[in-house]
C-alpha positions in Angstrom: -110.7 -27.7 42.9 -111.6 -24.3 44.1 -112.6 -26.0 47.6 -109.0 -27.7 47.3 -106.9 -24.7 46.6 -108.9 -23.0 49.4 -108.0 -25.7 52.0 -104.8 -26.0 51.1 -104.3 -22.2 51.9 -105.8 -22.6 55.7 -103.8 -25.9 56.8 -102.2 -24.1 59.4 -105.7 -23.2 60.6 -107.0 -26.5 60.1 -103.8 -28.1 61.9 -104.8 -25.7 64.9 -108.4 -26.7 64.7 -108.3 -30.3 64.7 -105.4 -30.4 67.2 -107.6 -28.2 69.5 -110.6 -30.6 69.4 -108.3 -33.8 69.8 -106.9 -31.8 72.8 -110.6 -31.2 74.1 -111.3 -34.9 74.2 -107.7 -36.1 75.7 -108.4 -33.4 78.3 -111.5 -34.8 79.2 -110.3 -38.3 79.1 -107.1 -37.5 80.9 -108.1 -34.9 83.4 -105.5 -32.8 85.4 -102.9 -35.6 84.8 -102.8 -35.0 80.8 -102.1 -31.3 81.4 -98.5 -31.5 80.6 -99.0 -33.8 77.5 -101.6 -31.4 76.3 -99.4 -28.5 76.7 -96.8 -30.5 74.6 -99.1 -31.8 71.6 -100.4 -27.9 71.7 -96.7 -26.4 71.4 -96.3 -29.2 68.6 -99.2 -28.0 66.5 -98.3 -24.5 67.0 -95.0 -25.3 65.5 -96.1 -27.1 62.8 -98.5 -24.2 61.8 -95.5 -21.9 62.3 -93.3 -24.3 59.9 -96.2 -24.4 57.2 -96.6 -20.5 57.2 -93.0 -19.6 57.2 -92.4 -20.5 53.5 -95.3 -18.1 52.4 -93.5 -15.1 54.2 -90.1 -15.9 52.7 -91.6 -16.0 49.3 -93.8 -12.8 49.4 -97.0 -14.7 48.8 -99.8 -12.0 47.4 -102.5 -11.7 44.4 -105.2 -14.0 43.2 -103.1 -17.3 44.2 -103.7 -16.2 48.3 -107.4 -16.1 48.1 -109.5 -18.6 49.7 -113.5 -19.5 50.0 -114.4 -16.9 47.5 -113.0 -14.0 49.0 -113.6 -14.7 52.5 -110.0 -15.1 53.7 -106.4 -14.1 52.1 -103.2 -16.4 53.0 -100.5 -13.7 51.7 -97.2 -12.7 53.4 -99.1 -10.1 55.6 -101.0 -12.5 57.2 -98.3 -15.1 57.3 -95.8 -12.3 59.0 -98.4 -12.0 61.8 -99.3 -15.5 61.9 -95.6 -16.2 62.8 -95.6 -13.7 65.6 -98.6 -14.8 67.2 -97.7 -18.7 67.0 -94.7 -18.1 68.7 -96.1 -15.8 71.2 -98.8 -18.7 72.4 -95.7 -21.1 72.1 -94.1 -19.0 74.9 -97.4 -18.9 76.8 -97.2 -22.2 76.9 -94.1 -22.7 78.0 -94.0 -20.8 80.9 -97.5 -21.8 82.2 -96.8 -25.2 83.3 -93.9 -24.2 86.1 -96.2 -21.1 87.2 -99.6 -23.1 87.5 -98.3 -26.4 89.1 -96.7 -24.4 92.0 -100.4 -23.1 92.6 -101.7 -26.4 91.8 -103.7 -25.1 89.2 -102.3 -26.5 86.0 -105.2 -28.2 83.9 -105.3 -29.2 80.3 -108.1 -26.7 79.3 -105.4 -24.1 79.8 -103.5 -25.1 76.5 -106.5 -25.7 74.3 -107.8 -22.1 75.4 -104.8 -20.6 74.3 -104.7 -22.6 71.1 -108.3 -21.9 70.3 -107.3 -18.2 71.0 -104.3 -18.4 68.5 -106.6 -20.1 65.9 -109.1 -17.3 66.3 -106.1 -14.9 65.7 -104.9 -16.5 63.0 -108.2 -16.0 61.2 -108.3 -12.4 62.1 -105.7 -11.7 60.2 -106.3 -13.5 56.9 -109.8 -12.3 57.0 -110.7 -9.9 54.1 -114.6 -10.3 54.9 -116.5 -8.8 57.8 -117.8 -12.0 58.5 -114.7 -14.0 58.7 -113.4 -10.7 60.5 -116.1 -11.2 63.3 -115.8 -15.1 63.5 -112.1 -15.0 64.2 -112.4 -12.2 66.7 -114.8 -13.7 68.4 -113.1 -17.4 68.7 -110.0 -15.3 70.1 -111.9 -13.3 72.4 -114.0 -15.8 74.2 -111.1 -18.0 74.9 -109.2 -14.9 76.5 -112.3 -13.8 78.6 -111.9 -17.7 80.1 -108.1 -17.4 80.2 -108.2 -14.1 82.1 -110.3 -15.4 85.0 -108.4 -19.0 84.8 -107.4 -18.6 88.4 -111.1 -19.3 89.9 -110.0 -19.1 93.5 -108.0 -15.6 93.0 -110.2 -12.4 93.5 -108.2 -10.6 91.1 -108.1 -13.1 88.6 -111.7 -13.4 88.8 -112.4 -9.3 88.7 -109.9 -9.2 85.4 -112.2 -11.4 83.6 -115.3 -9.8 84.6 -113.9 -6.7 83.2 -112.7 -7.8 80.5 -115.6 -9.9 79.5 -117.8 -6.8 80.0 -116.0 -4.7 78.4 -115.3 -6.6 75.7 -118.8 -7.7 75.0 -119.8 -4.0 74.6 -116.6 -3.8 72.2 -118.3 -6.7 70.2 -121.5 -5.1 69.9 -120.1 -1.8 68.9 -118.3 -3.6 65.9 -121.7 -5.5 65.0 -123.0 -2.2 65.0 -120.8 -0.8 62.7 -120.7 -4.0 60.8 -124.1 -3.5 60.2 -124.4 0.1 59.0 -121.2 -0.6 56.2 -123.3 -3.6 54.9 -126.4 -1.8 54.7 -125.2 1.1 52.9 -122.4 -0.5 50.9 -124.4 -3.8 50.1 -121.3 -6.4 50.7 -119.3 -7.8 53.6 -116.4 -8.2 51.3 -113.2 -5.8 51.7 -112.8 -4.9 48.7 -116.7 -4.4 47.1 -116.7 -2.0 50.3 -113.7 0.0 48.9 -115.4 0.0 45.5 -118.8 1.4 47.0 -117.1 4.2 49.2 -115.0 5.3 46.2 -117.6 7.8 45.1 -117.9 9.2 48.9 -118.9 8.5 52.5 -122.5 8.7 53.0 -123.8 9.7 56.7 -124.3 5.9 57.4 -120.8 4.4 56.2 -118.9 7.2 58.0 -120.5 6.4 61.2 -120.2 2.6 60.4 -116.4 2.9 59.8 -116.1 5.2 63.3 -117.8 2.6 65.5 -115.7 -0.3 63.7 -112.5 1.5 64.2 -113.9 2.2 68.0 -114.1 -1.3 68.7 -110.7 -2.2 67.2 -109.0 0.5 69.4 -110.7 -1.5 72.3 -109.0 -4.6 70.9 -105.5 -3.2 70.4 -105.7 -0.9 74.0 -105.5 2.3 72.0 -106.8 5.4 74.0 -109.5 6.4 74.6 -110.6 2.6 75.1 -107.6 1.4 77.0 -109.3 1.5 80.5 -109.3 -2.1 80.7 -105.5 -2.7 80.4 -104.2 -1.9 83.6 -106.7 -4.0 85.6 -106.8 -6.6 83.3 -103.0 -7.4 83.0 -102.4 -6.6 86.8 -105.4 -9.3 87.7 -105.0 -12.0 85.2 -101.9 -14.6 85.7 -98.4 -13.6 84.3 -98.5 -16.1 82.0 -101.9 -15.1 80.5 -100.9 -11.3 80.9 -97.9 -12.1 78.8 -100.2 -13.9 76.2 -102.8 -10.8 76.1 -100.0 -8.6 75.5 -98.5 -10.2 72.5 -100.5 -12.8 70.5 -104.1 -10.6 70.2 -102.8 -7.1 69.9 -100.4 -8.7 66.8 -103.6 -10.0 65.6 -105.7 -7.0 66.2 -103.1 -4.5 65.3 -102.8 -6.9 61.6 -106.7 -7.0 61.3 -106.8 -3.3 61.8 -104.4 -2.7 58.7 -106.0 -4.7 56.6 -109.6 -3.3 57.1 -108.2 0.3 56.8 -106.0 -0.4 54.0 -108.0 -2.9 51.7 -111.8 -2.1 53.2 -111.4 1.8 53.6 -108.6 2.4 51.4 -110.6 4.9 49.3 -111.4 6.9 51.9 -108.0 7.1 53.3 -108.5 10.6 55.0 -111.3 9.6 56.7 -109.9 6.8 59.0 -106.2 8.5 58.7 -107.3 11.1 61.1 -108.6 8.7 63.5 -105.6 6.5 63.4 -103.6 9.5 64.1 -105.4 10.8 67.0 -105.6 7.1 68.5 -101.6 6.9 67.7 -100.7 10.5 69.9 -103.2 9.9 72.5 -102.0 6.3 73.1 -97.9 7.5 73.3 -98.9 10.5 75.6 -101.2 8.4 77.9 -99.1 5.4 77.7 -96.0 7.4 78.9 -97.7 9.5 81.6 -100.0 6.9 82.9 -96.7 4.7 83.5 -94.9 7.2 86.1 -96.8 6.6 88.9 -97.1 3.1 89.0 -95.6 0.9 91.6 -96.8 -2.7 90.5 -94.7 -3.8 87.4 -97.4 -5.4 85.6 -99.3 -2.6 85.7 -96.6 -0.1 84.2 -96.0 -3.1 81.3 -100.3 -2.5 80.9 -99.0 1.1 80.3 -96.0 0.4 78.7 -98.1 -1.8 76.1 -100.7 1.3 75.3 -97.5 3.6 74.6 -96.1 1.0 72.3 -99.4 0.6 70.3 -99.2 4.4 69.6 -96.0 3.8 67.8 -97.2 1.0 66.0 -99.9 3.2 65.0 -97.8 5.7 63.5 -97.1 3.0 60.8 -100.5 2.8 60.0 -101.4 6.3 59.8 -98.9 6.7 57.0 -101.2 4.5 54.7 -98.5 3.5 52.6 -96.6 0.1 52.0 -93.1 1.9 53.9 -95.4 2.9 56.6 -97.3 -1.1 56.9 -93.3 -2.4 56.8 -92.3 -0.4 60.0 -95.2 -1.3 61.8 -94.5 -5.2 61.1 -90.8 -4.9 62.2 -91.9 -2.7 65.2 -94.7 -5.7 65.9 -91.7 -8.3 65.8 -89.3 -6.6 68.3 -92.5 -5.3 70.4 -93.1 -9.1 70.8 -89.6 -10.2 71.6 -89.6 -7.4 74.4 -92.9 -8.4 75.8 -92.3 -11.9 76.1 -89.1 -11.1 77.5 -90.1 -8.5 79.8 -92.7 -10.8 81.4 -90.5 -13.9 81.5 -88.4 -11.5 83.7 -91.2 -11.1 86.2 -92.1 -14.9 86.2 -88.4 -15.2 87.7 -89.4 -12.9 90.6 -90.5 -15.4 93.1 -89.8 -15.3 97.0 -88.8 -18.3 98.5 -92.4 -19.8 98.7 -92.8 -19.4 95.0 -95.0 -16.3 95.6 -95.1 -13.9 92.6 -93.6 -10.3 93.3 -94.7 -7.9 91.4 -93.7 -4.5 92.8 -90.7 -1.9 92.7 -90.1 -2.9 96.5 -89.5 -6.5 95.4 -86.8 -5.6 93.1 -84.9 -3.5 94.9 -80.5 -4.2 94.5 -81.6 -7.1 92.3 -78.2 -6.3 90.4 -76.7 -7.5 93.9 -78.7 -10.5 94.7 -79.7 -12.0 91.0 -77.3 -10.2 88.8 -78.1 -12.1 85.3 -81.6 -11.6 85.5 -81.1 -7.6 86.4 -78.7 -7.4 83.3 -81.4 -9.1 81.3 -84.2 -6.8 82.3 -81.6 -4.1 81.9 -81.6 -4.7 78.2 -85.0 -5.3 77.8 -85.7 -2.0 79.2 -83.7 -0.2 77.3 -84.5 -1.4 74.3 -88.3 -0.5 75.6 -86.9 3.4 76.1 -85.6 2.9 72.3 -82.1 3.3 73.6 -79.4 2.4 70.8 -78.0 0.1 69.7 -80.6 -2.1 71.0 -83.6 -3.0 68.5 -86.2 -1.2 70.2 -84.4 1.7 68.8 -84.4 0.5 65.1 -88.2 0.0 65.8 -88.9 3.3 66.6 -86.2 4.4 64.2 -88.1 2.7 61.1 -91.3 4.1 62.2 -90.5 7.7 62.7 -88.6 7.2 59.1 -91.8 6.1 57.2 -93.8 8.9 58.7 -91.3 11.6 57.5 -91.5 10.2 54.0 -95.6 10.4 54.5 -94.9 14.4 55.3 -96.6 13.3 58.9 -93.3 15.5 60.5 -95.6 16.7 63.4 -96.4 13.3 64.3 -92.9 11.7 64.4 -91.8 15.0 66.2 -94.5 14.4 68.9 -93.5 10.6 68.7 -89.9 11.2 69.8 -91.0 13.9 72.6 -92.9 11.2 74.0 -89.9 8.8 73.8 -87.9 10.7 76.1 -91.0 11.3 78.5 -91.6 7.5 78.2 -87.9 6.8 79.3 -88.4 7.9 82.6 -90.0 4.8 83.9 -87.6 2.1 82.2 -85.1 4.1 83.7 -86.8 4.2 87.1 -86.6 0.3 86.7 -82.7 0.3 86.5 -82.6 2.8 89.0 -83.9 0.3 91.5 -82.5 -2.7 90.5 -79.0 -1.7 90.3 -78.8 1.5 92.9 -81.1 0.8 95.7 -80.3 -0.9 98.8 -80.9 -4.7 98.3 -84.0 -6.4 99.9 -83.0 -9.9 98.6 -87.1 -11.1 98.5 -86.4 -13.0 95.1 -85.1 -16.4 95.9 -87.3 -18.6 94.3 -85.6 -21.3 92.1 -85.7 -20.6 88.3 -87.2 -23.1 86.1 -84.7 -23.6 82.7 -87.4 -22.8 80.3 -87.8 -19.4 81.6 -84.1 -18.6 81.2 -84.1 -20.0 77.6 -86.6 -17.6 76.6 -85.3 -14.8 78.4 -81.9 -15.2 76.9 -83.5 -15.4 73.4 -85.6 -12.6 74.1 -82.7 -10.7 74.7 -80.8 -11.8 71.9 -83.6 -10.6 69.5 -83.4 -7.3 70.7 -79.4 -7.1 71.2 -77.1 -5.2 68.9 -76.4 -8.7 67.1 -80.0 -8.6 65.8 -79.0 -5.7 63.4 -76.9 -8.1 61.1 -80.7 -9.4 60.2 -82.0 -6.1 59.9 -81.6 -6.6 56.0 -83.2 -9.9 55.6 -86.3 -9.1 58.3 -86.7 -5.7 56.5 -86.7 -7.0 53.1 -89.4 -9.7 54.6 -91.7 -6.9 56.2 -91.2 -4.9 52.9 -92.8 -8.0 50.9 -95.5 -8.7 53.5 -96.5 -4.9 53.7 -96.5 -4.9 49.5 -98.7 -8.1 49.5 -101.5 -5.3 51.5 -101.4 -2.9 48.2 -101.7 -5.9 45.4 -105.0 -6.8 43.9 -106.5 -10.0 44.0 
């Protein structure tokens, strides 16, 4: 009965696993001609997993009934909320990838399968309540991601991005394993709840070092300062659909995992990890804002924007409260929408030969030559800058509100000040599109699905979304509360 109950809780992961294995065989048998069919099948699998997870989020699943495989994983509302964002981001990457790679003659069925397995690993990460399950999920996600970064084998930048990501990712995995070994050695367990109990009487030197090593490895995975150095190069070099995926799904998974790890495994030593998270939040906000100012490549700019946004997300975690966790989830929701929208907008920047345009010089006067695209990008940039009444403002508002309620007023004040600095490069984006002389380099034919995704992204961050803030806030509250309910 225990195994049947456990299997019932991981049906979404089983769907992704079985679908991925079948698609591997189908890809080997069908070759490149099967690429589109495999992409559609992977989208269907992600949609099925999404539909199965949604009810648990709406119901606020928590407690003993969400525990599977003797405490290895937990299918609660918090994990479910993160999974919905992961599956949506992975699906968006699949939708935009076909047209992108077909234009380059590089579409192969391996790509959607790799996205599917990476999403599966991310799904395991957010449900993990044991250090072993954590590592398995993280490595499954990461190994697929390394291959995705170097997917364009004949492109020097893509190969360089894949190599850098692999080398630094392997280093982070080694640091994580060393931290796990220290925690296991000094607490005698890999289960989050047992670690929490073992640390309740105080941190030994070994436990403290283990905690620092584990949090450092997680900081690498979310591109938090000072472990952010790989992000601009990998984001610039990887194919744009892959960059969009990296900036959304794996980041959601790593943030959710970090939150569960901090609150469930290290919850009895909040003061120890809170200082680390607070420093990472402030450093990421400042470095992300300042680093983006001098960028001319749009993908590098969005890489620093991603680092900056991670800082705001970590403010929610630094509060160590249910309200902070809920604000973190809401920020992740709108962050994914803004990220997908911004990268889809970049995918629509193509010249007459279908080549990708990626610099500020390429979008001068875009409002004159491509007004619809320019106005959509304007909405996304304003939202990223946190300008009301767009939902980027609401996301920052709830995070700062949670920080103030947790008596972290200096953290909120520095975050607000850095938001003003960060607005500069978003406004530069708009200035170039609307006030510079047109160059008319964007001439490529737009794919219908790109416009559909761009329109959906703009809709999610538009003032109309304020009508759903009550419902979304309630879902986030239920999901966050499940982290604090003992199971």
